[in-house]
ROSE-4610 file (N, C-alpha, C; in Angstrom, 1 decimal, always signed):
// ROSE-4610
residu = [M/M/M/K/K/K/L/L/L/F/F/F/E/E/E/L/L/L/N/N/N/F/F/F/A/A/A/Q/Q/Q/M/M/M/L/L/L/I/I/I/R/R/R/Y/Y/Y/Y/Y/Y/L/L/L/M/M/M/M/M/M/M/M/M/V/V/V/I/I/I/I/I/I/I/I/I/A/A/A/G/G/G/F/F/F/I/I/I/G/G/G/Q/Q/Q/W/W/W/W/W/W/L/L/L/A/A/A/G/G/G/L/L/L/S/S/S/F/F/F/F/F/F/I/I/I/F/F/F/L/L/L/S/S/S/A/A/A/L/L/L/T/T/T/G/G/G/A/A/A/K/K/K/L/L/L/Y/Y/Y/E/E/E/S/S/S/R/R/R/K/K/K/K/K/K/A/A/A/A/A/A/S/S/S/E/E/E/G/G/G/K/K/K/M/M/M/V/V/V/N/N/N/M/M/M/E/E/E/D/D/D/A/A/A/K/K/K/I/I/I/E/E/E/L/L/L/R/R/R/K/K/K/A/A/A/S/S/S]
num = [1/1/1/2/2/2/3/3/3/4/4/4/5/5/5/6/6/6/7/7/7/8/8/8/9/9/9/10/10/10/11/11/11/12/12/12/13/13/13/14/14/14/15/15/15/16/16/16/17/17/17/18/18/18/19/19/19/20/20/20/21/21/21/22/22/22/23/23/23/24/24/24/25/25/25/26/26/26/27/27/27/28/28/28/29/29/29/30/30/30/31/31/31/32/32/32/33/33/33/34/34/34/35/35/35/36/36/36/37/37/37/38/38/38/39/39/39/40/40/40/41/41/41/42/42/42/43/43/43/44/44/44/45/45/45/46/46/46/47/47/47/48/48/48/49/49/49/50/50/50/51/51/51/52/52/52/53/53/53/54/54/54/55/55/55/56/56/56/57/57/57/58/58/58/59/59/59/60/60/60/61/61/61/62/62/62/63/63/63/64/64/64/65/65/65/66/66/66/67/67/67/68/68/68/69/69/69/70/70/70/71/71/71/72/72/72/73/73/73/74/74/74/75/75/75/76/76/76/77/77/77]
x = [+56.2/+57.2/+57.5/+58.9/+59.4/+60.8/+61.1/+62.0/+63.0/+63.8/+65.7/+66.0/+65.8/+66.7/+66.7/+67.4/+67.9/+69.9/+70.1/+71.7/+72.2/+74.0/+74.0/+74.1/+74.1/+74.1/+72.9/+72.0/+70.0/+69.9/+70.3/+70.3/+71.1/+72.4/+72.5/+72.1/+71.5/+70.7/+69.6/+69.1/+67.6/+68.2/+68.7/+69.8/+69.7/+70.5/+70.7/+69.5/+68.3/+67.1/+66.5/+66.7/+65.9/+67.0/+68.0/+68.5/+68.2/+67.7/+68.0/+66.4/+65.7/+63.8/+64.3/+65.1/+64.9/+65.4/+66.3/+67.0/+66.4/+65.8/+64.6/+63.8/+62.7/+62.0/+62.3/+63.8/+64.2/+64.1/+65.1/+65.7/+64.2/+63.3/+61.8/+60.6/+61.1/+60.1/+58.9/+59.0/+57.3/+58.0/+58.0/+58.7/+57.3/+56.0/+55.8/+56.0/+56.6/+57.5/+58.6/+59.5/+60.8/+59.7/+58.6/+58.1/+57.5/+57.5/+57.4/+58.5/+59.8/+61.2/+61.0/+60.4/+60.2/+59.6/+58.7/+59.0/+59.8/+60.7/+62.1/+62.8/+63.1/+64.0/+63.7/+62.4/+61.6/+61.6/+62.0/+61.8/+63.2/+63.9/+65.5/+66.4/+65.6/+65.8/+65.5/+64.4/+63.6/+64.3/+64.9/+65.2/+64.2/+62.9/+62.0/+62.2/+62.2/+62.2/+61.2/+60.7/+59.4/+59.0/+59.5/+59.9/+60.3/+59.2/+60.3/+60.3/+61.7/+62.5/+61.6/+61.0/+60.3/+61.0/+62.5/+63.1/+62.5/+62.6/+62.5/+61.2/+60.3/+58.6/+58.0/+59.0/+58.6/+59.5/+60.4/+61.0/+60.2/+59.0/+58.1/+56.8/+56.9/+55.6/+55.8/+54.6/+54.4/+54.2/+55.3/+55.6/+54.6/+54.5/+54.0/+53.9/+54.2/+55.6/+53.7/+54.2/+53.1/+52.8/+54.6/+54.6/+53.4/+53.2/+52.2/+51.3/+50.8/+49.4/+48.9/+49.7/+49.1/+49.0/+50.4/+49.3/+48.5/+48.0/+46.2/+45.7/+45.3/+44.6/+44.3/+45.3/+45.4/+44.5/+45.0/+44.5/+43.1/+42.3/+41.0/+40.4/+40.5/+40.0/+39.7]
y = [+135.3/+135.4/+136.8/+136.9/+137.9/+138.0/+139.1/+138.9/+139.3/+138.9/+139.2/+139.2/+137.8/+137.3/+136.2/+135.5/+134.4/+135.0/+133.9/+133.8/+133.2/+133.5/+132.6/+131.1/+130.9/+129.2/+128.7/+129.3/+128.4/+129.3/+130.5/+130.9/+129.4/+128.9/+128.0/+126.6/+126.3/+124.8/+125.2/+126.3/+126.3/+125.5/+126.4/+126.1/+124.8/+124.4/+122.1/+121.8/+122.3/+121.6/+122.1/+123.4/+123.0/+122.0/+122.1/+121.5/+120.2/+119.1/+117.9/+117.4/+118.9/+117.9/+118.6/+118.9/+118.9/+117.8/+117.2/+115.8/+114.9/+114.8/+114.1/+113.9/+115.1/+114.8/+114.3/+114.5/+114.6/+112.8/+112.3/+110.7/+109.9/+110.4/+109.9/+109.8/+111.1/+111.5/+112.4/+112.9/+114.1/+115.2/+115.7/+117.0/+118.5/+117.8/+119.1/+118.4/+118.0/+118.1/+118.8/+119.2/+120.0/+121.7/+122.0/+123.0/+123.4/+122.6/+122.3/+123.2/+123.2/+123.9/+125.1/+126.0/+127.1/+127.8/+127.6/+128.7/+128.3/+127.1/+126.8/+128.3/+127.9/+129.1/+130.8/+130.9/+132.6/+132.8/+131.5/+131.6/+131.8/+131.2/+131.5/+132.7/+133.2/+134.5/+135.6/+135.5/+136.9/+136.4/+135.7/+135.9/+135.5/+135.0/+134.8/+133.3/+134.2/+133.3/+132.8/+132.1/+130.8/+130.9/+130.4/+131.3/+131.7/+131.8/+132.6/+132.2/+132.2/+131.6/+132.1/+130.5/+131.1/+131.8/+132.0/+132.4/+134.2/+135.0/+136.0/+136.5/+135.8/+135.6/+135.4/+135.4/+134.5/+136.1/+136.7/+137.9/+139.3/+139.4/+140.3/+140.6/+139.6/+139.4/+140.3/+140.4/+141.4/+141.0/+141.5/+141.5/+141.8/+141.3/+141.4/+141.7/+142.5/+142.5/+142.1/+141.1/+140.6/+141.4/+141.8/+142.5/+143.7/+144.4/+145.7/+145.2/+144.0/+143.8/+143.0/+142.5/+142.1/+143.7/+144.8/+145.7/+146.3/+146.6/+147.1/+146.6/+145.3/+144.1/+144.6/+145.1/+145.4/+146.6/+147.6/+149.2/+148.4/+147.8/+147.6/+147.0/+146.3/+145.2/+146.5]
z = [+96.9/+95.9/+95.6/+95.4/+95.9/+94.5/+93.7/+92.7/+92.8/+92.4/+92.5/+93.5/+94.4/+95.3/+95.8/+94.7/+95.0/+94.7/+95.3/+95.4/+93.8/+93.1/+92.1/+92.3/+93.5/+93.7/+93.3/+93.7/+93.7/+92.1/+91.3/+90.1/+89.7/+89.5/+88.9/+89.0/+90.6/+91.0/+89.6/+90.0/+88.6/+87.6/+86.3/+85.6/+85.2/+86.2/+86.3/+86.0/+87.2/+87.0/+85.8/+85.3/+83.9/+83.1/+82.4/+81.8/+81.7/+83.1/+83.6/+83.2/+83.2/+82.6/+80.8/+80.1/+78.6/+78.4/+79.0/+78.5/+79.1/+79.9/+80.6/+79.1/+79.6/+78.2/+76.7/+76.2/+74.6/+75.0/+75.8/+76.1/+76.0/+77.0/+76.6/+76.0/+74.8/+73.6/+74.1/+75.3/+76.0/+75.6/+74.6/+74.1/+75.5/+75.4/+76.0/+77.9/+77.9/+78.9/+79.6/+78.3/+77.5/+78.4/+77.8/+77.6/+79.3/+79.7/+81.6/+82.0/+81.2/+81.4/+81.7/+81.0/+80.5/+81.6/+82.6/+83.9/+85.0/+84.7/+85.0/+84.9/+83.8/+83.3/+83.5/+83.6/+84.2/+85.7/+86.8/+88.0/+88.5/+87.5/+87.4/+86.7/+85.7/+85.1/+86.3/+86.6/+87.5/+89.1/+88.9/+90.7/+91.2/+91.0/+91.9/+93.1/+94.2/+95.3/+95.8/+95.9/+95.8/+97.4/+97.8/+99.6/+100.5/+101.8/+102.5/+103.8/+104.2/+105.6/+106.7/+107.3/+108.3/+110.0/+109.4/+110.9/+110.2/+109.7/+108.9/+109.0/+108.6/+108.8/+110.2/+111.3/+112.7/+113.5/+112.5/+113.4/+113.0/+112.3/+111.7/+112.9/+113.4/+114.2/+115.1/+115.8/+116.8/+117.6/+118.8/+120.1/+120.9/+122.0/+123.2/+124.6/+125.1/+126.4/+127.7/+128.4/+128.8/+130.9/+130.8/+131.8/+132.0/+130.8/+130.2/+130.5/+130.3/+130.0/+131.7/+132.6/+133.7/+134.6/+134.4/+135.1/+134.5/+133.2/+132.9/+133.1/+133.4/+134.3/+135.4/+136.2/+137.5/+138.2/+136.4/+136.7/+136.4/+135.6/+135.6/+136.7/+137.1/+138.2/+139.5]
């Protein structure tokens, strides 16, 4: 989880999600459910990114050059 990584559109979506949870909780009378929106508020306020894109994670992986591995195997034989 990385902080301050959200763009404005994603923060706005979380704000609307928080308001939707509070309004629904008010209509059905379950105010404890509105308390859960506090965590949505905190994630929007801090800009916490809850997931990483797979492209970025894959690009950070270790690259192995197979040509060098073949040459080393021939030398070892």
